[in-house]
N, C-alpha and C positions, 0 to 999 in steps of 0.2 A: 852103319850110318844111313839114316833115311834121307833120300835125295828128292827135293821138291823143286820144280820149276814154276815160278810165278810168271805170268804173261799179262802185261797191261800196256796201254797205249803211251804211257809216260812214266817217268820216275825221277827221283833225286839224281843229280842236282838241277835238272831242267825245270821241274815244277815241284811245288811244296804243298800239295793238297792232302785231304783226309785219306784218300785211298792209298796214296804213296806212304802215308804214315802207318797205315794198317800193315802193308807189305813189309815195311821196315821193322815194325815191332815183331812180326812173325819170324822174319829172317834172323834178327838179332836174338830174340828170346828163345828160339828153337835150338840154338847151339848147345846150351847146357842140358837139353833133353835128347841129344843124339840126332839132331836134324840139321842137315846142310841145305840151305836154300840158295838158289840162283834166280836172278830176275832178268827177263828179256823184255825190252821196251823199245819204242821208236824214238828217234831223235833227229832234229834237223841238223845237229852237229856232225852227223855221219856215223858210219858203222864202226864198232869197236868191241872186241871180245875181252873177257877176263879183266874187267876193271874191279878194283876192290872198294867197297863202301862199308865202312865200319868193319865188321867181321864176316861179311858175305860178298859174293861175287855178282857183278852185274854185266850184262851184255846189251849193246844197243845196235839196232838195225837202222839204216838210213830211212828217214821218213820222206817219201817221194812227193806226197801231196796231202792236203787236208780238205775234206768236204763235210760241211755241217758238223764241225768239231770232231770228225772221225779221221784219224790218221791212217794212211795206206803206205805200204812198203813192199816192193817186189822182193827185196833181199830177205825180209823177215820170214818168208815162207821156208826158204832153205835153212835159215838160222834156227827156226823153231824145230824143224824136223831133226836136225843134228843134235840140238840140246835136249829134245824130248826123249831121244833114244837113251840118253845117259840118266834120265830121271826115273824115280819110282812112281811119282804121282805128278800130274799136271794140275796146277792151280790157276784157274782163270779168274779175272776180275771184270765183272759185268757192270754197265753196258759198254760194248765196243763192237760194232757190226763186223769190222775187219777181222777181229779175233774169231768170230763164229765161222767166217769163211776159211780162215787158216785151219781151224779145227777139222773141217771136213776135207779140205784140200790135202792136208798132211796125212789123213787116214790114221790118226793117232790110235794106238792100241793100249795105251797106259790108262790106269784108273784116273778119273777126272773129277775135280771139285771146282765149283764155280761159286765165288762169293757174289751174291746179288746185292750190289751196293745201292741201286736206285732203279725205280721205274724210269722210262723215258717220258719226260713231261713236256719239253719245249718243242721238239721236232715232230709234231703230230702228223703232218703230211708225209714226211719221210717214214714215219713209223708204220704207216699203212703198207708201204712198199717193203719194209724190213720185216714185218710180222711173220711171214712164212719161214724165213731164215731163223729169226729169233726163237720161234717155238720148236723148230727142228733141232736147234742147238740145245735148248733146255730139256727137250725130251731125251736127247742123246747122252748128256753128261750123267755121271753116276750120282752125285750129291749136289744139292743147291743149299748154300748157307745164307741165311738172312741174319741181320744184326740185331733185330728186336722182334718180339712177338707182335708188337703194334704194327710193324710194317707187313708182316705176313697176313695179319687180319684185314689190313686195308688195301692190299695190292691185288688188283684183279688178275694180273699175270701170275703171281705166286700162288694164287688160289687154285690154279689149274694143276699145280705140281706138289700139293701138300704131302703126298706120299713120299717124296724124296727131299723135302725141305727140313733142314735142321736149324735151330736158332743158336748162334754163338755170338754173344755181345762183344762189341769191340772193346779192347782193353788197352790201357797205356801204362807206362812204367815211369814213376817219378824219378828213378835213377838216371833216365836218359835225358832229363831236363837240366839246364845249367843251374849251378849254385848262384844265387843272387848276391851281388856285392853291395856293401854299404854305399859305395860311390854311385852305383847305378840307381839305387833307391833315392839317394839325395838328388841326383840329376832329374829324375822324373817327378819327384815331389815339387821341385822348383819349377818344372816345366808345365805340369798339368794340375798341381795341387795334390791334396792328400785324400780327398773323398770324391769319388766319381764312379759312374757306370762305365763299363768297358765292353766294347765290341771288338772281336778279333775274327778276321776272315777275309776271303776274297770279296771284292766289291762287285757282286754280280746281281742279276735281275731277281733271283729268288731269295735274296737275303733280307728283304723287307726293310731296307735302309731308308727308303722314302718315308715310310711310316715312322721310323725311329726319329728322323729329323722333324717330322710333324709333332711327335711326342715331346721332343726337346723344346719345340716352340711353345707347347702347352704348359710344360712343367717348369721350364727354365733351369732344370737340373743339369749339372755338368756331365758330359759324355765324351769319352775318348774313343775314337774310331781308328783301329789299327788294321792296315791291309791296303792292298792295291787291286786294281782290276778295271774292267771296261766301263764301269759306271762312275769312276772316280771324279772325272771333271764335271759331270752333270750334278753329282751330289755336292761337290764343293760350291758350284754355282748356285744351287738351291739354298745352301746354308748361307751364302753371302747375301742373296736377295732377301732372305728372311732375317738378316742381322743376328744370326745365331752365334753370338760370342761365347756361348756355353758349350759349343761343340768343337773338339780339337781333332783334326785329321793329322795323324802322326806318320802315315805311310806304311809301307812294308818294312819291317824291322827284323834284325837278327833275333834268334831264340833267347839270347841273354836279356834283351830289352823286353821281349814278350813276358819272360818270367818275372821281371821286375814289375811290369804293369799288372800282371796277374796277382802278384803279392800285395801291391798297394791298393788295388781297386776295392770299392765298397761292394759291388755286385757285378755279375756278368749278365749282360743283356744280349739276347740272341733272337732277333725278330723275324727269322726266316718264315715266309708265309706260303711257300709252295712245296710240293712233295719232292722236288729236286733235292731238298735237304733231307736226306734219308736217315741221318743219325745225329750229327752235330758233335764232332770231336771237341770243338771249342767249349761246348757246354760241359763235356766230360773233364776237360782241363780245369774249368772253373770249379767243378766239384772237387777235383783232386787238390786244388788250392784252398778248399774250405770256404768257397764263396756262395752266397745265395744266388739263385738263378732266375732269370725271366726268359721264357720261351713262348711259342705259339702252338696251339693244338692243330696239327696238320696230319695226324694219323701215322706219324713215323716215330723213329727212335728218340726224337727230342723230348717227348713226354714219357718215354721209358727211363730216361736219365732224370728228368725234372718232374717231380711229383707235386701237383698243386697243393699248396698249403703246408707242405712238409719240407721240401728242399728249396722252395721258391714259389713263384706265381706263374700261371699259364694264361696268356692273353689270347684274345680272338685273333686269328690271322688277318693281316691286312687292315687292322682297325687301330688307328693311332690313339683314339680315346681310351680303348681298353689297355693298350700298351702304357700310356701315360698314367692310367690309374694304378697299374701294377707297380710301376716305378715309384709313384708317390707313396703308396702303402709301405713299400720297403724302406724308402728314405726316411719316413716319419716314425719308423719303429726299429731303431738300431738294435735293440735287444732281441726282438723277434727275428730280425735279419741275421744276427749272429747265430741264433739257434738254428735257423734254416741252413746256414753255411755249415754248421757242425753236422747236420743231418745229411747234407750233400756229400760231405767227406766220408761219412759212414757208408752211404750208398755206393760211392766209388769203391771203397775198400771191400764191400761185400760182393759186388757184381761186375766190376769193370777193371780188375787188375790184369795187366798184360800177360802175366804168367798163367792165369786161368784161361785166357783166350788161347794161348799157345797150346796148353795141355788139351783143350777141347778139340782143336784142329788136329793135333797129333793122334788123338783117339779116332777121329774121323778118317785120317789117312790109313791108319792101321786096320780099321774095319774093312776098308776097301781091299787092302792087300791080303787079308785073310779070307 
């Protein structure tokens, strides 16, 4: 049995982001291929070993403090050393500066893989201080994995390490999603209607939601926004001031409700306008549900998933008029939109199945061990 230790700053159930989902898919999907995964993460809830999540084991170290969205933990160093000794391969998830420190402090001797989820976009001042450690870490690890060729081509940082970069697209498994009930569909039909654009994600600065609200004002088309986050109150206030009665904020919801909204929606709109959005798992979920897609061209995985004119439309980033135009074109061409949804599903099945991602990572692990 191949033993993998994943190390990241947070994990289920504390947070529910895209990186957490990637780790979960790898851990659960690897079992049938002879891979046992454990996850070490930080938590303000305190330290705890050997918790079970699904069919894999998680461990948490107490998070002592956070600085600029980076968690630090004194106990994690000892925890990491002990758990790394039992693993065959260490799998890091970047970016997280504390992780780089732990890598060097622990003097780990095991093969190392780092999934490079994103460039550092927001913390530019701190990035200048962090750069020496960042590059020392990337030079030292054995393999760097990027989630799309688009991101490799557009990342200045990854461009320095192309000799050790491999591309493994993120994959998801439909079987891990809830079965939608008739009662849930009926509830959401009554609540938000039968034909609407859907956004799902954290309400954060890089998601382009200001531009989505402006597009809603221009088009008057119905939009459902599912999620919560630091911009929630400001976005609701902006919608209220603009009298956007065509925009429905439904908050953070359980997966069963998300699956119902994905099933019902006319199209998936994903207006992220900054490179902090490195891939866009929500876009991938929309493709898996056979929905036409709208995204922005930011040089990342969003336009590896969504191909202009084939699976949907690609708008200019931070441009509400371009976003509104894409939405209107889809809305006014239901037959064309349905065909794009079919194409999106085909692309998901060809490139983004969870089992394909798991197999590619296992091949990478074995290549290091041999």
